[in-house]
C-alpha positions as a Markdown table, in Angstrom:
| # | Residue | x | y | z |
|---|---|---|---|---|
| 1 | Met | 0.0 | 0.0 | 0.1 |
| 2 | Thr | 1.2 | 3.5 | -0.9 |
| 3 | Tyr | 1.0 | 6.1 | 1.8 |
| 4 | Pro | 1.0 | 10.0 | 0.9 |
| 5 | Phe | 3.1 | 11.0 | 3.7 |
| 6 | Ser | 6.3 | 9.7 | 5.5 |
| 7 | Leu | 5.0 | 10.2 | 8.9 |
| 8 | Ser | 1.8 | 11.2 | 10.7 |
| 9 | Phe | 1.7 | 12.8 | 14.0 |
| 10 | Val | -1.3 | 11.8 | 16.3 |
| 11 | Val | -1.8 | 14.6 | 18.8 |
| 12 | Pro | -4.6 | 14.2 | 21.4 |
| 13 | Cys | -5.5 | 17.4 | 22.9 |
| 14 | Tyr | -7.4 | 18.3 | 26.0 |
| 15 | Asn | -7.3 | 22.1 | 26.9 |
| 16 | Glu | -4.1 | 22.7 | 24.9 |
| 17 | Val | -5.2 | 26.1 | 23.4 |
| 18 | Asp | -1.7 | 27.7 | 24.5 |
| 19 | Asn | 0.4 | 25.0 | 22.9 |
| 20 | Ile | -1.4 | 24.3 | 19.4 |
| 21 | Arg | 0.5 | 27.0 | 17.3 |
| 22 | Leu | 3.8 | 26.5 | 19.0 |
| 23 | Phe | 3.5 | 22.7 | 18.4 |
| 24 | Lys | 2.4 | 23.0 | 14.8 |
| 25 | Arg | 5.5 | 25.5 | 14.0 |
| 26 | Arg | 8.0 | 23.4 | 15.7 |
| 27 | Ala | 6.9 | 20.2 | 14.1 |
| 28 | Phe | 6.8 | 21.3 | 10.5 |
| 29 | Glu | 10.1 | 23.2 | 10.8 |
| 30 | Cys | 11.7 | 20.2 | 12.3 |
| 31 | Phe | 10.7 | 17.8 | 9.5 |
| 32 | Asp | 10.8 | 20.3 | 6.7 |
| 33 | Ala | 14.6 | 20.8 | 7.5 |
| 34 | Glu | 15.0 | 17.1 | 6.9 |
| 35 | Gly | 12.8 | 17.0 | 3.8 |
| 36 | Ile | 10.6 | 14.6 | 5.5 |
| 37 | Ser | 6.8 | 14.8 | 4.7 |
| 38 | Leu | 4.9 | 15.1 | 7.8 |
| 39 | Glu | 1.1 | 15.1 | 8.6 |
| 40 | Ile | -0.5 | 16.3 | 11.8 |
| 41 | Val | -3.6 | 14.8 | 13.1 |
| 42 | Phe | -5.0 | 16.9 | 16.1 |
| 43 | Val | -7.9 | 15.2 | 18.0 |
| 44 | Asn | -9.7 | 17.5 | 20.5 |
| 45 | Asp | -11.0 | 15.4 | 23.3 |
| 46 | Gly | -13.9 | 17.8 | 24.5 |
| 47 | Ser | -11.7 | 20.6 | 25.4 |
| 48 | Gln | -13.4 | 23.5 | 27.3 |
| 49 | Asp | -10.9 | 26.2 | 26.5 |
| 50 | Gly | -11.3 | 27.0 | 22.9 |
| 51 | Thr | -9.0 | 24.5 | 21.7 |
| 52 | Phe | -11.0 | 23.3 | 18.8 |
| 53 | Glu | -11.9 | 27.0 | 17.6 |
| 54 | Leu | -8.1 | 27.7 | 17.5 |
| 55 | Leu | -7.7 | 24.4 | 15.6 |
| 56 | Arg | -10.2 | 25.4 | 13.0 |
| 57 | Glu | -8.3 | 28.8 | 12.5 |
| 58 | Val | -4.9 | 26.9 | 12.4 |
| 59 | Val | -6.2 | 24.3 | 9.8 |
| 60 | Ser | -7.7 | 27.0 | 7.4 |
| 61 | Glu | -4.7 | 29.1 | 7.5 |
| 62 | Thr | -2.1 | 26.4 | 7.0 |
| 63 | Asp | -0.8 | 26.0 | 3.4 |
| 64 | Pro | -1.8 | 22.4 | 2.0 |
| 65 | Ser | 1.9 | 21.7 | 1.7 |
| 66 | His | 1.8 | 21.2 | 5.3 |
| 67 | Pro | -1.2 | 18.8 | 5.7 |
| 68 | Met | -3.2 | 18.8 | 8.9 |
| 69 | Gln | -6.5 | 17.4 | 10.2 |
| 70 | Ala | -8.5 | 18.2 | 13.2 |
| 71 | Val | -11.1 | 15.7 | 14.7 |
| 72 | Gln | -13.6 | 17.2 | 17.3 |
| 73 | Phe | -15.1 | 14.9 | 19.7 |
| 74 | Ser | -18.9 | 15.5 | 20.6 |
| 75 | Arg | -17.6 | 15.2 | 24.4 |
| 76 | Asn | -14.5 | 14.1 | 26.4 |
| 77 | Phe | -14.1 | 10.4 | 25.7 |
| 78 | Gly | -10.5 | 10.0 | 27.1 |
| 79 | Lys | -7.0 | 9.9 | 25.8 |
| 80 | Glu | -7.4 | 6.3 | 24.6 |
| 81 | Ala | -10.2 | 7.2 | 22.3 |
| 82 | Ala | -8.4 | 10.2 | 21.1 |
| 83 | Leu | -5.3 | 7.9 | 20.0 |
| 84 | Tyr | -7.8 | 5.5 | 18.4 |
| 85 | Ala | -9.4 | 8.2 | 16.4 |
| 86 | Gly | -5.9 | 9.6 | 15.4 |
| 87 | Met | -4.7 | 6.4 | 14.2 |
| 88 | Glu | -7.8 | 5.9 | 12.1 |
| 89 | Ala | -7.4 | 9.3 | 10.3 |
| 90 | Ala | -3.5 | 9.0 | 10.0 |
| 91 | Arg | -2.3 | 8.5 | 6.4 |
| 92 | Gly | 1.4 | 8.2 | 7.1 |
| 93 | Glu | 3.8 | 5.3 | 6.4 |
| 94 | Cys | 4.7 | 5.6 | 9.9 |
| 95 | Ile | 2.7 | 6.8 | 12.8 |
| 96 | Cys | 3.9 | 8.8 | 16.0 |
| 97 | Leu | 1.9 | 9.2 | 19.2 |
| 98 | Ile | 2.9 | 12.5 | 20.7 |
| 99 | Asp | 1.5 | 15.1 | 23.2 |
| 100 | Ala | 0.7 | 18.7 | 22.3 |
| 101 | Asp | 2.4 | 20.1 | 25.4 |
| 102 | Leu | 5.9 | 19.7 | 24.0 |
| 103 | Gln | 7.4 | 17.7 | 26.9 |
| 104 | Gln | 7.7 | 15.1 | 23.9 |
| 105 | Thr | 9.5 | 17.2 | 21.4 |
| 106 | Pro | 9.2 | 16.9 | 17.6 |
| 107 | Glu | 13.0 | 16.6 | 17.7 |
| 108 | Asp | 12.9 | 13.4 | 19.6 |
| 109 | Ala | 10.2 | 12.1 | 17.3 |
| 110 | Leu | 12.5 | 12.9 | 14.3 |
| 111 | Arg | 15.4 | 11.0 | 16.0 |
| 112 | Met | 13.0 | 8.1 | 16.6 |
| 113 | Tyr | 11.8 | 8.0 | 13.1 |
| 114 | Lys | 15.2 | 7.9 | 11.5 |
| 115 | Leu | 16.1 | 5.0 | 13.9 |
| 116 | Leu | 13.0 | 3.1 | 12.7 |
| 117 | Met | 14.0 | 3.9 | 9.0 |
| 118 | Asp | 17.7 | 2.8 | 9.7 |
| 119 | Lys | 16.5 | -0.5 | 11.3 |
| 120 | Pro | 14.0 | -2.3 | 9.1 |
| 121 | Glu | 14.0 | -5.3 | 11.6 |
| 122 | Tyr | 12.0 | -3.1 | 14.0 |
| 123 | Asp | 8.4 | -2.2 | 13.8 |
| 124 | Ile | 8.3 | 0.3 | 16.7 |
| 125 | Val | 10.7 | 2.9 | 18.4 |
| 126 | Ala | 9.4 | 3.6 | 22.0 |
| 127 | Ala | 10.8 | 6.4 | 24.1 |
| 128 | Cys | 11.9 | 5.4 | 27.6 |
| 129 | Gln | 12.2 | 8.1 | 30.1 |
| 130 | Ile | 15.6 | 8.2 | 31.6 |
| 131 | Glu | 14.5 | 9.8 | 34.9 |
| 132 | Arg | 10.8 | 10.8 | 36.0 |
| 133 | Lys | 10.8 | 14.2 | 37.4 |
| 134 | Glu | 7.8 | 13.2 | 39.7 |
| 135 | Ser | 7.2 | 13.1 | 43.5 |
| 136 | Ile | 8.3 | 10.0 | 45.4 |
| 137 | Val | 4.8 | 9.0 | 45.9 |
| 138 | Leu | 4.1 | 9.1 | 42.3 |
| 139 | Lys | 7.1 | 7.1 | 41.4 |
| 140 | Leu | 6.5 | 4.5 | 44.0 |
| 141 | Phe | 2.9 | 4.2 | 42.6 |
| 142 | Lys | 4.1 | 3.7 | 39.1 |
| 143 | His | 6.9 | 1.3 | 40.0 |
| 144 | Ser | 4.4 | -0.8 | 42.0 |
| 145 | Phe | 1.9 | -0.9 | 39.1 |
| 146 | Tyr | 4.6 | -2.2 | 36.6 |
| 147 | Lys | 5.9 | -4.7 | 39.2 |
| 148 | Thr | 2.3 | -6.0 | 39.8 |
| 149 | Phe | 1.2 | -6.0 | 36.2 |
| 150 | Asn | 4.3 | -7.8 | 35.0 |
| 151 | Gly | 4.0 | -10.2 | 38.0 |
| 152 | Ile | 0.6 | -11.3 | 37.3 |
| 153 | Cys | 0.4 | -11.0 | 33.5 |
| 154 | Thr | 2.0 | -14.1 | 32.0 |
| 155 | Asp | 1.2 | -13.5 | 28.4 |
| 156 | Ile | 2.7 | -10.1 | 28.1 |
| 157 | Glu | 5.2 | -7.7 | 29.7 |
| 158 | Ile | 5.2 | -4.0 | 29.8 |
| 159 | Pro | 8.7 | -2.3 | 30.2 |
| 160 | Ala | 8.8 | 0.2 | 33.0 |
| 161 | Asn | 9.1 | 3.8 | 32.1 |
| 162 | Val | 8.1 | 3.3 | 28.4 |
| 163 | Ser | 5.7 | 6.0 | 27.6 |
| 164 | Asp | 2.9 | 6.3 | 24.9 |
| 165 | Phe | 5.4 | 8.3 | 22.9 |
| 166 | Arg | 6.4 | 6.0 | 20.1 |
| 167 | Val | 6.8 | 5.8 | 16.3 |
| 168 | Phe | 5.7 | 2.8 | 14.4 |
| 169 | Arg | 4.8 | 1.5 | 11.1 |
| 170 | His | 1.2 | 1.6 | 9.9 |
| 171 | Ala | 1.0 | -2.2 | 10.1 |
| 172 | Val | 1.1 | -1.8 | 13.8 |
| 173 | Ala | -1.6 | 0.9 | 13.8 |
| 174 | Asp | -3.7 | -1.6 | 11.7 |
| 175 | Ala | -3.2 | -4.3 | 14.4 |
| 176 | Leu | -4.2 | -1.9 | 17.1 |
| 177 | Leu | -7.2 | -0.8 | 15.1 |
| 178 | Ser | -8.4 | -4.4 | 14.6 |
| 179 | Leu | -8.8 | -5.0 | 18.3 |
| 180 | Pro | -12.5 | -4.3 | 19.3 |
| 181 | Glu | -12.5 | -3.6 | 22.9 |
| 182 | Gly | -13.7 | -0.1 | 24.1 |
| 183 | Gln | -12.0 | 0.0 | 27.4 |
| 184 | Arg | -8.5 | 0.3 | 26.1 |
| 185 | Phe | -5.0 | 0.3 | 27.7 |
| 186 | Ser | -2.5 | 1.3 | 25.0 |
| 187 | Lys | 0.5 | 0.0 | 26.9 |
| 188 | Gly | -1.0 | -3.4 | 27.3 |
| 189 | Leu | -2.2 | -3.4 | 23.6 |
| 190 | Phe | 1.1 | -2.4 | 22.1 |
| 191 | Ala | 2.6 | -5.3 | 24.1 |
| 192 | Trp | -0.2 | -7.8 | 23.2 |
| 193 | Val | -0.1 | -7.3 | 19.4 |
| 194 | Gly | 3.7 | -8.0 | 19.4 |
| 195 | Phe | 6.1 | -6.5 | 16.9 |
| 196 | Lys | 9.6 | -6.0 | 17.4 |
| 197 | Thr | 10.1 | -2.9 | 19.6 |
| 198 | Leu | 13.4 | -0.8 | 20.0 |
| 199 | Glu | 13.4 | 1.1 | 23.3 |
| 200 | Val | 15.3 | 4.5 | 23.2 |
| 201 | Pro | 16.1 | 6.8 | 26.2 |
| 202 | Tyr | 14.7 | 10.3 | 26.2 |
| 203 | Glu | 14.2 | 13.2 | 28.8 |
| 204 | Pro | 11.0 | 14.9 | 28.7 |
| 205 | Asp | 11.0 | 18.8 | 28.4 |
| 206 | Ala | 9.1 | 21.0 | 30.7 |
| 207 | Arg | 5.5 | 21.7 | 29.6 |
| 208 | Ala | 5.4 | 24.6 | 27.1 |
| 209 | Asn | 2.3 | 25.9 | 28.8 |
| 210 | Gly | -0.4 | 24.7 | 31.0 |
| 211 | Glu | -0.5 | 22.0 | 33.7 |
| 212 | Ser | -0.8 | 18.1 | 33.6 |
| 213 | Lys | -4.3 | 16.8 | 33.1 |
| 214 | Trp | -3.4 | 13.5 | 35.0 |
| 215 | Ser | -4.6 | 13.5 | 38.7 |
| 216 | Val | -3.8 | 10.6 | 41.2 |
| 217 | Lys | -7.4 | 9.5 | 40.9 |
| 218 | Ser | -7.1 | 9.3 | 37.1 |
| 219 | Leu | -3.9 | 7.4 | 37.3 |
| 220 | Phe | -5.3 | 4.9 | 39.6 |
| 221 | His | -8.3 | 4.4 | 37.3 |
| 222 | Tyr | -6.0 | 4.0 | 34.3 |
| 223 | Ala | -3.8 | 1.5 | 36.2 |
| 224 | Ala | -6.9 | -0.5 | 37.5 |
| 225 | Asn | -8.5 | -0.5 | 33.9 |
| 226 | Gly | -5.0 | -2.0 | 32.7 |
| 227 | Ile | -4.9 | -4.8 | 35.2 |
| 228 | Leu | -8.6 | -5.7 | 34.7 |
| 229 | Gly | -8.3 | -5.7 | 30.9 |
| 230 | Phe | -5.4 | -8.1 | 30.7 |
| 231 | Thr | -5.6 | -10.6 | 33.5 |
| 232 | Thr | -8.2 | -12.4 | 35.4 |
| 233 | Trp | -5.7 | -12.6 | 38.4 |
| 234 | Pro | -8.1 | -10.5 | 40.9 |
| 235 | Leu | -10.7 | -13.4 | 40.5 |
| 236 | Lys | -8.1 | -16.0 | 41.4 |
| 237 | Val | -7.1 | -13.7 | 44.3 |
| 238 | Ala | -10.6 | -13.6 | 45.5 |
| 239 | Val | -10.8 | -17.5 | 45.3 |
| 240 | Trp | -7.7 | -17.7 | 47.5 |
| 241 | Ile | -9.1 | -15.0 | 49.8 |
| 242 | Gly | -12.1 | -17.2 | 50.3 |
| 243 | Leu | -10.2 | -20.4 | 50.9 |
| 244 | Val | -8.0 | -18.7 | 53.5 |
| 245 | Ala | -10.9 | -17.1 | 55.3 |
| 246 | Ser | -12.7 | -20.6 | 55.4 |
| 247 | Leu | -9.7 | -22.3 | 56.6 |
| 248 | Gly | -9.3 | -19.5 | 59.3 |
| 249 | Gly | -12.9 | -20.0 | 60.2 |
| 250 | Phe | -12.5 | -23.8 | 60.6 |
| 251 | Val | -9.4 | -23.4 | 62.7 |
| 252 | Tyr | -11.2 | -21.0 | 65.1 |
| 253 | Leu | -14.1 | -23.2 | 65.5 |
| 254 | Leu | -11.7 | -26.2 | 66.5 |
| 255 | Trp | -10.1 | -23.8 | 68.9 |
| 256 | Ile | -13.4 | -23.0 | 70.5 |
| 257 | Ile | -14.4 | -26.6 | 70.8 |
| 258 | Phe | -11.1 | -27.3 | 72.5 |
| 259 | Glu | -11.4 | -24.6 | 74.8 |
| 260 | Tyr | -15.0 | -25.4 | 75.9 |
| 261 | Ala | -14.7 | -29.2 | 75.8 |
| 262 | Leu | -11.3 | -29.8 | 77.3 |
| 263 | Arg | -10.7 | -26.8 | 79.3 |
| 264 | Gly | -14.0 | -25.7 | 80.5 |
| 265 | Thr | -13.5 | -22.2 | 79.3 |
| 266 | Asp | -16.6 | -20.0 | 78.5 |
| 267 | Val | -16.9 | -19.3 | 74.7 |
| 268 | Pro | -16.9 | -15.6 | 74.2 |
| 269 | Gly | -20.1 | -14.4 | 73.1 |
| 270 | Phe | -21.2 | -11.2 | 71.2 |
| 271 | Pro | -17.7 | -9.7 | 70.5 |
| 272 | Thr | -16.5 | -12.7 | 68.9 |
| 273 | Leu | -19.8 | -13.2 | 66.8 |
| 274 | Ala | -19.7 | -9.4 | 65.7 |
| 275 | Cys | -16.0 | -9.5 | 64.7 |
| 276 | Leu | -16.6 | -12.8 | 62.6 |
| 277 | Ile | -19.6 | -11.3 | 61.0 |
| 278 | Leu | -17.8 | -8.2 | 59.9 |
| 279 | Leu | -14.8 | -10.3 | 58.8 |
| 280 | Phe | -16.6 | -12.6 | 56.7 |
| 281 | Gly | -19.2 | -10.0 | 55.5 |
| 282 | Gly | -16.2 | -7.6 | 54.3 |
| 283 | Leu | -14.5 | -10.7 | 52.5 |
| 284 | Gln | -17.7 | -11.4 | 50.7 |
| 285 | Leu | -18.3 | -7.9 | 49.5 |
| 286 | Thr | -14.8 | -7.7 | 48.4 |
| 287 | Val | -15.1 | -10.9 | 46.3 |
| 288 | Leu | -18.5 | -9.8 | 45.0 |
| 289 | Gly | -16.9 | -6.4 | 44.1 |
| 290 | Val | -14.1 | -8.0 | 42.1 |
| 291 | Ile | -16.6 | -10.2 | 40.1 |
| 292 | Gly | -19.0 | -7.3 | 39.7 |
| 293 | Glu | -15.9 | -5.4 | 38.0 |
| 294 | Tyr | -15.6 | -8.0 | 35.4 |
| 295 | Leu | -19.3 | -8.4 | 35.0 |
| 296 | Ser | -19.7 | -4.7 | 34.5 |
| 297 | Arg | -16.8 | -4.7 | 31.9 |
| 298 | Ser | -18.6 | -7.6 | 29.9 |
| 299 | Tyr | -22.0 | -5.5 | 30.2 |
| 300 | Ile | -20.4 | -2.3 | 28.8 |
| 301 | Glu | -18.5 | -4.3 | 26.1 |
| 302 | Gly | -21.7 | -6.1 | 25.1 |
| 303 | Lys | -23.5 | -2.8 | 24.2 |
| 304 | His | -20.9 | -2.3 | 21.2 |
| 305 | Arg | -21.0 | 1.5 | 21.6 |
| 306 | Pro | -18.5 | 3.4 | 19.3 |
| 307 | Leu | -15.3 | 4.3 | 21.2 |
| 308 | Tyr | -15.9 | 7.9 | 20.2 |
| 309 | Ile | -18.2 | 10.3 | 18.4 |
| 310 | Ala | -16.6 | 12.8 | 16.0 |
| 311 | Lys | -18.7 | 16.0 | 15.7 |
| 312 | Glu | -16.3 | 17.5 | 13.0 |
| 313 | His | -13.4 | 16.6 | 11.1 |
| 314 | Leu | -11.4 | 19.3 | 9.4 |
| 315 | Thr | -8.6 | 19.1 | 6.8 |
| 316 | Asn | -6.6 | 21.8 | 4.9 |
| 317 | Glu | -6.4 | 19.8 | 1.7 |
| 318 | Glu | -7.4 | 21.4 | -1.4 |
| 319 | Ser | -9.3 | 18.4 | -2.5 |
| 320 | Gly | -11.3 | 18.3 | 0.6 |
| 321 | Glu | -10.9 | 21.7 | 2.5 |
| 322 | Gly | -13.2 | 22.3 | 5.2 |
| 323 | Glu | -15.4 | 19.7 | 7.2 |
| 324 | Lys | -15.6 | 16.1 | 6.3 |
């Protein structure tokens, strides 16, 4: 298959109005200097700060020699949906997932693209952070996640500190787009589809403007989604919790019989009963909660709702200028 561009940038945007013009300028300047054809696909994920209004201006004023697309979601569907939509729209021979805040720079993307071109045996070049400039608590949380995920998932392994910032051939995108699940976890999906990956170190720059959109709550939800989406290990843990609790209850029963029958000790009454009810009631609710998480995912996936709804799709090409 022939692709019209060498590389497509897929750029998810959420409240990035202060970074759009700067990102566009740096990206095209960087690749123009090397004579590499670049397409930029911005995906506006329900921003509330006028991001798409600015994208409309930028797309309309940009010369068609610098191809651009802008996809507007009807609401916020999340970064995973934005990446999916961007890959669907991208027409480059290779695709790069990159953020609009310029922590992941076009210059690093160019270096990764050249590596991929120089090494045809590889399908993906993934950026691996040298050192995370984060709090100790956040570093510990992420380290624990990767340790836990790789410990319980026997089919795949996610390298620690490898970000979504990566350049890959279009065949990889086709494989990712063929996966039907709606609750997506890109790091796990990249590992699941396989393909040979080259990890390269990089150091993120400071954000050009604005603040990170990731909170501790959203990171925890993202991590839980990854674990639930790639392993049934929590269900197995629930089984073992039930077995251990049953064994503990049986041992305690034997102890009560021993104390009463052989030593004549009065069996403790209400406090013991209340503690046991709370203990086993809590264990039952925990196990039911784990089962409920998996059932809810099956329920949601069974609706077969689209991953996103695009309200508008703009391009600056002369043959299709305006809204698609």
